[in-house]
C-alpha positions as CSV (number, residue, x, y, z in Angstrom):
1,M,-11.2,216.3,159.4
2,L,-10.6,212.9,161.1
3,T,-7.4,213.8,162.9
4,A,-9.1,213.2,166.3
5,V,-10.1,209.7,165.3
6,S,-7.7,206.8,165.5
7,P,-6.5,205.3,162.2
8,E,-7.9,201.9,163.3
9,A,-11.3,203.4,163.8
10,V,-11.2,205.1,160.4
11,A,-10.1,201.8,158.7
12,L,-12.9,199.8,160.4
13,G,-15.4,202.5,159.7
14,S,-14.4,202.5,156.0
15,L,-15.1,198.7,155.8
16,L,-18.5,199.0,157.5
17,V,-19.6,202.0,155.4
18,T,-18.6,200.2,152.2
19,V,-20.6,197.2,153.1
20,A,-23.6,199.3,154.2
21,C,-23.6,201.4,151.1
22,Y,-23.5,198.3,148.9
23,V,-26.4,196.6,150.7
24,L,-28.5,199.7,150.7
25,N,-27.6,200.4,147.0
26,K,-28.7,196.9,146.0
27,R,-32.1,197.4,147.6
28,L,-32.5,200.8,146.0
29,Y,-31.6,199.4,142.6
30,R,-34.2,196.7,142.9
31,A,-36.8,199.3,143.7
32,C,-35.7,201.7,141.0
33,P,-33.6,199.9,138.4
34,H,-31.9,203.0,136.8
35,V,-28.5,202.8,135.2
36,L,-27.0,205.4,137.4
37,L,-28.3,203.6,140.5
38,M,-26.4,200.4,139.7
39,P,-24.3,199.3,142.7
40,L,-21.3,199.1,140.3
41,I,-21.7,202.8,139.6
42,A,-23.5,204.4,142.5
43,T,-21.6,202.8,145.4
44,P,-18.1,203.7,144.3
45,A,-19.2,207.2,143.5
46,L,-20.7,207.7,146.9
47,L,-17.7,206.2,148.7
48,I,-15.3,208.5,146.7
49,A,-17.5,211.5,147.7
50,L,-17.5,210.5,151.4
51,A,-13.7,209.8,151.4
52,C,-13.0,213.3,149.8
53,A,-15.4,215.0,152.2
54,L,-14.0,213.3,155.3
55,Q,-10.4,213.4,154.0
56,V,-9.9,209.7,154.3
57,S,-6.7,208.7,152.4
58,H,-6.5,205.7,150.1
59,G,-4.1,204.0,152.5
60,Q,-6.6,204.4,155.4
61,Y,-9.4,203.1,153.3
62,M,-7.6,200.0,152.1
63,T,-6.4,199.0,155.6
64,H,-9.4,196.7,156.2
65,T,-11.3,197.0,152.9
66,H,-8.6,195.0,151.1
67,W,-10.4,191.9,152.4
68,L,-13.2,192.8,150.0
69,V,-10.8,192.7,147.2
70,W,-9.5,189.3,148.4
71,L,-13.0,187.9,148.2
72,L,-13.0,188.5,144.5
73,G,-10.9,185.4,144.1
74,P,-13.4,183.0,145.7
75,T,-16.2,184.8,144.0
76,T,-14.6,184.2,140.6
77,V,-14.1,180.5,141.4
78,A,-17.8,180.3,142.3
79,F,-18.6,181.0,138.6
80,A,-17.3,177.5,137.9
81,L,-20.2,175.8,139.6
82,P,-22.7,176.2,136.7
83,L,-20.0,175.0,134.4
84,Y,-20.1,171.5,135.9
85,D,-23.9,171.3,135.3
86,H,-23.4,172.2,131.6
87,R,-20.2,170.2,131.1
88,Q,-21.6,168.3,128.1
89,V,-22.3,171.6,126.2
90,L,-18.8,172.8,127.0
91,A,-17.2,169.6,125.9
92,R,-18.8,169.9,122.5
93,H,-17.8,173.5,122.0
94,G,-14.7,173.7,124.1
95,L,-12.2,173.9,121.2
96,S,-14.0,176.7,119.4
97,I,-14.5,178.6,122.6
98,G,-10.9,178.3,123.7
99,T,-9.6,179.2,120.3
100,G,-11.8,182.3,120.2
101,V,-10.8,183.4,123.6
102,V,-7.1,183.2,122.8
103,V,-7.5,185.1,119.6
104,A,-9.7,187.7,121.2
105,S,-7.3,188.2,124.1
106,A,-4.4,188.8,121.7
107,V,-6.3,191.2,119.6
108,S,-7.6,193.1,122.6
109,I,-4.1,193.5,124.1
110,C,-2.4,194.5,120.9
111,T,-5.0,197.0,119.7
112,T,-5.4,198.5,123.2
113,V,-1.7,199.1,123.6
114,W,-1.2,200.4,120.1
115,L,-4.1,202.8,120.4
116,A,-2.8,204.0,123.8
117,R,0.6,204.6,122.3
118,W,-0.8,206.4,119.3
119,L,-2.7,208.7,121.7
120,G,0.5,209.4,123.6
121,L,-0.7,208.0,126.9
122,P,1.9,207.3,129.7
123,V,3.3,203.8,129.9
124,A,1.6,203.2,133.3
125,V,-1.8,203.9,131.6
126,Q,-0.9,201.6,128.7
127,K,-0.1,198.8,131.1
128,G,-3.4,199.3,133.0
129,L,-5.4,199.3,129.8
130,A,-3.7,196.1,128.5
131,V,-5.6,194.0,131.1
132,R,-8.9,195.9,131.0
133,S,-10.9,193.0,129.5
134,V,-10.4,190.4,132.2
135,T,-12.0,190.2,135.6
136,T,-10.3,191.9,138.5
137,P,-8.5,189.1,140.3
138,F,-6.9,188.0,137.0
139,A,-6.2,191.6,135.9
140,I,-4.4,192.3,139.2
141,E,-2.1,189.3,138.8
142,A,-1.5,190.1,135.1
143,E,-0.8,193.7,136.0
144,R,1.8,192.7,138.6
145,A,3.6,190.7,135.9
146,L,3.5,193.7,133.6
147,G,4.9,195.9,136.4
148,G,2.1,198.4,136.2
149,P,-0.2,200.0,138.9
150,T,-2.8,197.4,140.0
151,D,-5.2,200.2,141.2
152,L,-5.3,201.7,137.8
153,A,-5.8,198.3,136.2
154,A,-8.8,197.7,138.5
155,L,-10.3,201.0,137.5
156,F,-10.0,200.2,133.8
157,V,-11.6,196.8,134.5
158,L,-14.5,198.5,136.2
159,L,-15.0,201.0,133.4
160,T,-14.8,198.2,130.8
161,G,-17.3,196.1,132.6
162,V,-19.8,198.9,133.0
163,A,-19.4,199.9,129.3
164,G,-19.8,196.2,128.2
165,M,-22.9,195.7,130.4
166,L,-24.6,198.9,129.0
167,L,-23.7,198.3,125.4
168,G,-23.6,194.5,125.2
169,G,-27.3,194.1,124.7
170,L,-27.4,196.8,122.0
171,A,-24.4,195.2,120.2
172,L,-26.1,191.8,120.2
173,R,-29.3,193.2,118.8
174,G,-27.4,195.0,116.1
175,L,-25.5,191.8,115.1
176,P,-28.1,189.2,113.9
177,R,-25.4,186.5,113.4
178,V,-24.4,186.7,117.0
179,R,-27.8,186.0,118.4
180,E,-27.0,182.3,118.9
181,R,-26.9,181.5,122.6
182,L,-23.3,180.3,122.7
183,A,-22.0,183.2,120.7
184,G,-23.9,185.8,122.7
185,G,-22.6,184.5,126.0
186,A,-19.0,184.3,124.6
187,V,-19.2,187.9,123.4
188,L,-20.4,189.2,126.8
189,G,-17.9,187.1,128.8
190,A,-15.0,188.2,126.7
191,A,-15.9,191.9,126.5
192,A,-17.3,192.6,130.0
193,H,-16.0,189.8,132.3
194,G,-18.0,189.6,135.5
195,T,-20.6,192.2,134.6
196,G,-20.9,190.5,131.2
197,V,-21.7,187.3,133.0
198,A,-24.4,189.1,135.0
199,T,-25.9,190.5,131.7
200,A,-25.7,187.0,130.1
201,R,-27.6,185.5,133.0
202,Q,-30.5,187.8,132.2
203,L,-30.6,186.3,128.7
204,G,-30.5,182.6,129.7
205,E,-28.6,179.9,131.6
206,V,-26.6,178.7,128.6
207,Q,-25.4,182.3,127.8
208,A,-24.4,182.7,131.5
209,V,-22.4,179.4,131.5
210,V,-20.5,180.2,128.3
211,A,-19.8,183.8,129.5
212,S,-18.4,182.4,132.8
213,L,-16.2,179.9,130.9
214,V,-14.9,182.6,128.5
215,M,-14.3,185.0,131.4
216,M,-12.1,182.5,133.3
217,I,-10.2,181.3,130.2
218,A,-9.5,184.9,129.2
219,G,-8.3,185.7,132.7
220,A,-6.0,182.7,132.8
221,V,-4.7,183.4,129.3
222,N,-3.9,187.1,130.2
223,V,-2.0,186.0,133.3
224,L,0.0,183.5,131.5
225,I,1.0,185.7,128.6
226,A,1.6,188.8,130.7
227,P,5.4,188.3,130.9
228,W,5.6,188.0,127.1
229,V,3.4,191.1,126.7
230,R,5.8,193.0,128.9
231,L,8.7,191.7,126.9
232,V,7.2,192.7,123.5
233,F,5.5,196.0,124.4
234,F,7.2,197.4,127.5
């Protein structure tokens, strides 16, 4: 449908439409905070529909929008700013948090890959699922070490984050022993990465700080152990 339009115009238009959709979606969600109107859900759905309708290929779309993916790196680093303000809390509980993250990452990877194998899923899907519980910049680097498709890994990260954000509050209410602020933040940061941090911020500043720390430690751990995961499982 866009054969008469230059590839550069299609690429630039994709970037502008993506940003415009996100900005408008955020305003709509503030006015009507429904789950299906969340920018994390509604914006990608609308962009996929537009790309299919206008026959915009994935390569054309990523020509300029890859800069938005690059911005995920600095955005993730920005999560470290609140950590400095609460460094005393983190110093007191750093060992327990770090140990919990390492154990949780190992359990998550092992159980995910084993379940995927039991279900007979392709190896590419297994590799993508293995890094689903860490935020996108770390997941992409870990997936490269695994030799899997980074686009598929990013999709699973998105789905995991949405599920964690929707179910995180329910899970914490159903587990009375995890209502302590540090534990609640750690659960959200480990299970739902960036979206978990956003959910934790609604619960309190301490929960958000712990969730941010857990998210970054989990991401670094997954990147570091990815070569060994590939050696053991793939």
